[in-house]
N, C-alpha and C positions, 0 to 999 in steps of 0.2 A: 768238341763243344767245352770253353772255356766259360767264368763265375757264374754265376746267375745274372751278376749286373748286366750281359747282354742279354737278357730275358723281358721287355717288356711285356710294361699289362698294357693294352689296350681296348678306351670301350669299341659297342660294340662299333657307330657311330666310326673311327677312325680304323677300323680296319680296311686293309685294301684285298677285297673281295677275289678279285685276281691271280695277284700273289698269292693268298690264303689257300684258293683255292688248286691255284698250282702244286702249291705242298704236300695238301690232299694227293690230289692225283698219284703224283710223283713216290710218292714214300711210301719207303717200304713194306708196313703197315698202315697206311690208307683203308678208309673204309665209308663205307655210305655214313653215314650219321654224323660227320662230319663236315662233312658238306654247306657250306654261306646260305647254299637256298635248305637245306632239308634242317637247322640249325632255326634259322628266323622261324622257319615254319611249328617249329615240336617244338622248339623253348618258349619260355613266358620271354626269360630276355637272357639274350647271350656276353659278356666280354669276353675280354683273348689273353694268355700268355703268349709271344714270335718274338724268335731268336734270330737278332740278327736279323738279316733283310729276307723272313719269311722260311729258310734253316726249315726251324722247326717250330711247330706250333700248338699249344689245347686250350680248345675252349673254356669258359667256366660260366657254364648254364646255373643263374639264377635265379633267388623270387627272395621278399621280402614278407614279415611275418615280426607286429611285436613290437617295430623297428630296428628288425636282427633282421640285417642282410646273412644269404646262404649258400649254398651249394649243393645241390642236389640236379639225378636222374628227369632229362626229358624221355616221358613214354613213349615207345621204338625206336627207340638209343641204346641198346641193349652196352655196345664198352664207347667212350672216349677218353679221354687221356690227354699223353702225350704223343704227337705222331710224328715222321717226321725218314731221316735214314742213319741206320749205325746207332739205335738208340743202344744209352743204355743205364747201370742203374747212376752212375752220376749226370747222365743230362736228366736224370727220374726226377733223383732227388732235386738235378736244382730245379726243374720247376714248381714243384710242391714249395718248394725254400717262399719262390717269386709268389704262392698266390700274394695276395694281401692284406690285413691283418684284419678288414674290415667283411672279410666272408670269416664269422667267427663259428659257421656251424658247417663242416659240409656231409656226402652220405655220397658219396659215386662211385662208377665203372670209370677204372683206360682201362687199357687196350693189354691184348697175350704178350704185348713185347714191352708190358710198362709191367710186370714180373717180377719183380728182384727186393730181398731184404732189403729194410730201409732202415736208420735212424730217423727217431722221432715220427715217425710214419706207417703206423698200421694197415701192413696190407693183406686183405684176408681174400684169402683160394676160392674163386668162382668157377664151379663146372660149363663150358658147352663144347658145341656135338660139333661134329665135321665130318661132312662123307667125300674124297675126291674122285667125283665123274668122268678125271681122264680113262677111261676104261671100259669095252665093250660093257650093251648091257648087259649081254646073254655070261660077263664075270662077275659085274654088281649084282644081279640075282641075285648066284648063288652063296652071294655069302649073306645075306639075309636069313633069320631064326626061320621057324619052321612054321611062326602065328605069322608073320604075316602074312607070308608065299600062302598061306588058308584062307588069311582072308580078301586076298585081293582076286583070287579063284572066287571066296562067297562074294563076293561085291559082281564081279561075274555075270558067275550064276543067279544072284537074285534082279537083274536086270540091270542092274545100276550104268549109269550111259560119264562120261569125262570130258567137261566143255572149255575150253582151253579162253581165254581173252571175255568172260565175264565180268557186269562191271563192278567198280569197288563197292559203292554203294552195296549193294546184298551182299556181301562178306564180314562189311563192321557191322550190317542192322544182322545176322548170325552171331559174330564176334558181340558184339551185344548180350545177349541173347547167352550167351555160356557164364557156366563159373568161375575159366583158370585169366575172367576176363573183367570181376565183379573189381578191382578193387582201379579200375581206369575211367578214367576221371572219362565224361562227357563230353567235354569240349575236347578232347587229346581224341576223343574221335573223330570231333568237326572236322580239325587239323590238319586228318590223316586225309583224306576224303581228297582235296584238292593238290597234298605233295604230290602223292599216290597217280593224280590226272597229269600230273607235269610230268613225272618219270615215267610216265607213264607213253605224252610224248616222245621223249626222251630214247624211248624203247629198253628203258632201263624197269619194267619194270613189266606184269603178270599175274593174270587171275584166274588161277584154278574152280573151277566145280566140277564138285558131283551129285546129281541128277536120281534120285530114283527109277525106278517100273515108272511112277505114278505119273513125275517130273516133279517132285522135290525138289529142294535145292537141300542136302542133307551133310553136306559137307565142298570146306569150299578153304580158299586161301589166297595173300595175293608173298609174291615170290616179289625184292628188289635186285636190281645186278649193279656191282662194281669190285675193282680189282678181282677181277674172276674169280669175285664172292656169290653168288647169290641166296637170300637172305630169306629165311622164312618165316617172313615181316608179323602178318598178324594169320590170324585163324581162327574159322566161325567154322562150328561142327554144331549137325543141329541131333538132339536125344531120337531119335527114327535112323539115324544111318549106324552110331554107336556097336548096334549088334551088327550090318553091317555091315563092318567092313569097309567103308567109304575112305577114312582116313587114310590108311590102309596103302587100298587102292588110288588114292585124292598124290598122294608121295608116289609110288611106284611109277605114278604116270612123267610126271615131274622127272625123276630115275630115268622113263625111259627114254622120254626126250630130248633128255637134253645129252644119255651116252656118248662115251667120246671126247668131253668138249670137255681142254682146260677149265673145268670152272671147279670151283669147292660150295657142298651146301652146306651154308649153318644153316644148323636150327635153331640158336644161337638160347642155348637153355643148355640141358637145365640141371639143379641144387633138388629138383621133386621126383622122388625115386623113382613113380609112373612116370610120367613120361624121360626124365633116363634110359629109361629098361627102352620106351618105347623109339628113342633117337635110335638107342646103339644096337637095335636090334634090326634094325638095315644096313649097318656095319658101320655107321659111323664113331667118331676115334674121338677120343674126346681129349679138350683144350679147355688149359685155367686160362681165367681172368684176372687180377685182382679189384676188389673194391679195397675203398679206401675211406673210416667215418673218422672226426673229427669232430671238439667238442670244443671248444672257447665262450661256448657261448657266461652268464655271470650265475653264481652264484644259489642265485633264489630262479632262474631261468629253467636252469636244470634243476631247481624240485621242485618246482609246475612240471614237469613232463614228467616224473617220473608215474 
């Protein structure tokens, strides 16, 4: 890739959806969040940077407040950034430099292949956890910490049952009630449902639920699929399931169902110590990705934000 002048800024209406999605599909670091259908649903607005004839792309989700336009990370989009093949430090730097100056504030996450030390941009590391499922279940299960196996046995002992293909609305309802989703806007959940239903029709999503002996839904999750990844995208757990090992049983059931496939289970985080321990207890390994913040707001706005 040569100079950043080869990178074009396009508004959403100027983006060629077919070329964009083909780039994301073929990208060595492609992720489900970068497809136009995903961005259209989850981002309030988005524009784009495109290198040459869609050899590499970078979505620019944006909002406007107090007359200022800023870049933000849409809900349920763990990683965005620059997508393509042969991504290098120079490519990432060129793209960041090509972001129009009108975006005077950034608070965004890039993807794992964008993690470089770059001049003028402070990229902070965040933690994801991933688990390759390309081994027999018996081998994957041996890598669990004992507390995971114990909780899976507990869930079975209490008569919990796993149900596949439950309605996404049921997962969303539980997710709204749990503390981990407290910072997610109501509108984001409303947008998530049609997105999930669209992916379900293309066999790119599945919803799991764990029911108690009394028939209560006590744990649930939505998984998305793309680029040989299964994304643990939305989780809904009831308080009654915490002592029954319900969430442990759900993830174990997914691993058992997809064991031996060329698939990477992507837990989508976390920097939170308890969640990091939970994910690593299934044998998942750390996969780091960068976050970048940039503040070009006028001094008086910065003062108000303090």
